[in-house]
N, C-alpha and C positions, 0 to 999 in steps of 0.2 A: 525719338518717338518710334513705335512699333505700329506697322500697318497691317490691321487683321483683314483677310479677305474673306467674304461669305456670299452665299446666296441670298436672295431679297425676300424670302418668304419668311412670313411672321415667326415661325418656328426658328429658322435659321438665324434670323436676326436676334431672338432671344437667346440663343447658344452663344452667339458671337458676342453680344452685350454682356453675357454671363462671364465668358472669358475675359473680356476687356476690363470688367470689375474686379475680377480675382487678380489680373497683372496690375492694375492701378492700385490695389490695396497692398501690392509689394513695392509700389514705388516706380512703376513704370508707365509713362503716358503712352495712351493708344489712339489710334483713329481707325475707323471702318472704312472699308472699301467694298461696295456690293458688284458680285461678278455674275452675269446670267450664265448659265450652263445649258447643254443640248438638252438635259431632262426637264429644264423649266420651259424651253421651249415647244417641247412637244407634250401636247397637252390632251390630243383625242385618241391616242393610240396606246393600247395596253402596253407597259413598260416591258415584259416578258417578248415583245414581238418587234422592239427596235433595237436589240443589243443588249448587253448584260453587264458591261463592265465600264465603270467612269463615267456613265451619264450625267452625274451630278458633281463630278469632281475635275474633269479634264480640262476646262477653261481656268479654273481657280490654281490647278497645278501649274498651269503655263505662266500665270502669272507670278507663282512662286519663283519658277525657274528663272524668269526674266528679272528677278528683283523688284517688281512692282509691288509686292506685298512681302511683309516679314513672316507672316503665319496665316494658316487657314484653319477655319475651324469647320467640321464636318460632323454629320452624324455616321459614326464608325460603320453601321451597318449599309451605308452607301460605298463604303470604300473597297476596292478590289485588294485582294490579298498580294498582289504585287505592285509595289509602288514605282514610279518613274526613277531611274536613276538619278542619285542627287538629292533625294526627297527623304525624309524619316516622319515616323510618329514621333514627335518629341515628347509627347504627354497623353494620357488616356486619364481623364479625371475620374472620380468616384462615380460609379454608373447609377442612372434612376432605375425604376422598376422596369426590367427587362419584358415583362409580359405583355401579351395581346389583350385588347379590351374589346367588348361588345358596346355599341353606343346606340340605344334605340329601347330595346327590350332584352332581359335575360335570355340566353339561349334555349332554354326549354319552354320559355314563355311566347317565342315566336310561333306562329300559326303554321300548319302544314303548308309547304309552297311559298312560303316568305321569301321575300326577295331581300338579299343580303348583298351590299356593296364591299367591294375590295380590290385594291390595284395590285395585290400580291400574289404571284403564282402559289407560293407556300401556303399562307392563309386559306387560299380557295380550296388547294388539293386536300391540306387537313381537315377543312370544315366539310368537304365532301365525304370523308370518312365518318366524321360525328354526325350529320345530319344530311344524308344524300337524298332528303326530299327538298330541299331548299333550293330556289333559283338563286345562283351565284353570279353577279354580273360586275364587269368592270366599271370601277370609279376611279377617275384621276382629278387632280387638283390638289391645293394645299388644303391643310386640317380644316380651315375656315370655311373653304369651299365645300368641302365634303359634308360636313355638318349643316350647311344651307340645303344642301341637296335632300339630306334625310328630312330636315324640317320641312322641305317642300314637299314631301311625301312620294320622292322618286325611289326610295327604298325603305323597308320595313326595318332594317338595321345597318349598321356599318361596322366594319372592322379596322380599329387603327392601333398603333402602339400605345399602350398605357403612359409611356414616358412622355411622350409630345403633350398628349392632353394635360398631365400633370404639371409640365413645364409651363404653359400657357395659362394656367389657373383653370382649366375646364373639367378637372377631375369628377365633379358634381355630375357631369353628362355620361358617366361612366355607369351603364347598366350593371355589367359583370366583367370580371377581370378572369381571364381563362389560365388555368393551372398549366405548368410547362408540360405535365405530362400528358396533358391533353392536347395542346396548342405549342408546339416546340417553338420557340422564338427564332427569329433571324439571328444569324451570327453578328454579334455586337450590338444588338438591339439594346436601347437605352444608354449607351455608352457614347461620349463624345471622342472626336479624335482632333488633336492638335497638331497640324502638319507643319513643318518647317524645311529648310534647305540642311541637308546633312553635312555643314561645312564646320561645325564646332562654333559656330559663329553667336553673336549676341542673341538673335532670336531663338535658337536651339536651346541656349543655355538657360535663358531665362524661363522659357516655357517647359523645361524639365521640371520647375517646381510644382507644378500643377498634376504630376503624373500620381496616380493612385495605385501602388504595386498590386493590391489585391484584385483589383479590377483588370489589371493589365495581364495578370496571371491567366484569369479565367477567359479572357478573350484572347488570348494568346493560344489557349486550347481550342476554341471554338474557331478561329481563323485557320488553324491547322487542319481543323477537318475540312473546311471549304476549300483550301489549297489543294488539298488532295482529291478533292472530288473536282476541282477543275472550274469552279462555279464562281460566278459574279454576285452581285446583290441581289438580281431577279431570278432567283431558281428554287425549285421545290425541294429546298434544303432548310433544316432547322437545326440549331446547336446551341445546347446553354451549358455553361459551367458554373458551378457554385464551390464556395470553400467551407467547410464546417469541421470544427475540430481538427485543425491541421491537415485536413485531407480534402482533395480535389474532386470533386464527381461532374463527370461529363456525359451528357446524353445527347443524341442527335438523330435525326430522322431524315430519309429521303422518301418522297410520296409520290406516286404517279399523279398527273394532273387530274386523272379523273377519279382518284382516290381509291381505285382498285387494287391498288400494291403499296404497302406501307412496309418499310424496312426500318427498324428501330436498332440501336447499338448503344450501349453505355458503359463506362468503366471508372474505376476509383483508383487515385493514386497519389503520389505525393506532388505539391504544387511544383517543384522544382522541375518535373518532367511533363508539364503541360504540354509542350510542343509536341514530343513524342506520344502522349496519349492522344492527342488530337489526330495524329498521322495514322496511328493504329485504328482507331474508330474510324477513319475515313476508309483505310484499306478494307476493313470488317466490311463497311455499307457497301463499298463495290463490289466485294466477292460475292455478297448474299444478295445481288439483284439490283444494287443500286446503280452500276453500270448500265445495265438494260434499261432503267427508267431515264436516265440523263441521256442515252443514246435517242432515246424515243422523243426527246425534248428538242436537243440540240444536235444530233447527229453525231456519228461515230469520230468523226475528227477532232472534235473538241473534248471527248470525253478520255480520260486518263486510262491507259492499259494496264 
């Protein structure tokens, strides 16, 4: 029997149970083990202020390394670009809608000075470019908690990943899905990560069956951008890749938190060069102002030279 480690939120459990069902359909019995992470314990502080790497993965990865679980299911956008030694992403299943969604009212139906809730520095920064008139405030909690706060009137609208709402059956709550050209998604947004020990063992071998090659190629390009920029999952960086007619199209953005400076880069190439494309786009972003933005957020010590 395979033991699957997961956070305890409604969305995390949906993701873990989806993976469990897929593995069981292939003839492999599974059980779930819920593990609380640092990110789950900190509910009253903006994520960007409490550290940027491994907030939602550290304790689960420790359980993997200890042998308490055989695989872990994460939202890929929560995963640092560098995994602990001994662990690997055995599978990245086919991605859901990677875009961001507004719940409440459509973007241009919101009144001047509307209060918009998001916990993401990336979403907040890009929204300040699009609608500088709005009050953008931090909102924490799981998706159902955020929806409740919206329904209570604490916000006029909130920004969430479309994928999470769709997976939980709440797509009817989406007022508008924002196009990638306007609101560049987080790296890996909408994709799941199935993490195992990199020991060639049963867990790794079985989980490889869930991998989706097109999604893996796209997120490889996106994660290469993030790795080059030295960012974790809570940074004012967006990247999105897609494949059409045999060509990989990658676009990425770095935005100053106040929205005053926006650096955008894109490129097109063959899918086999996904990682190299991501590195080139990352270098271009750094060279044209991205380094200064990231230094202003995190200091020069954590920004690539």
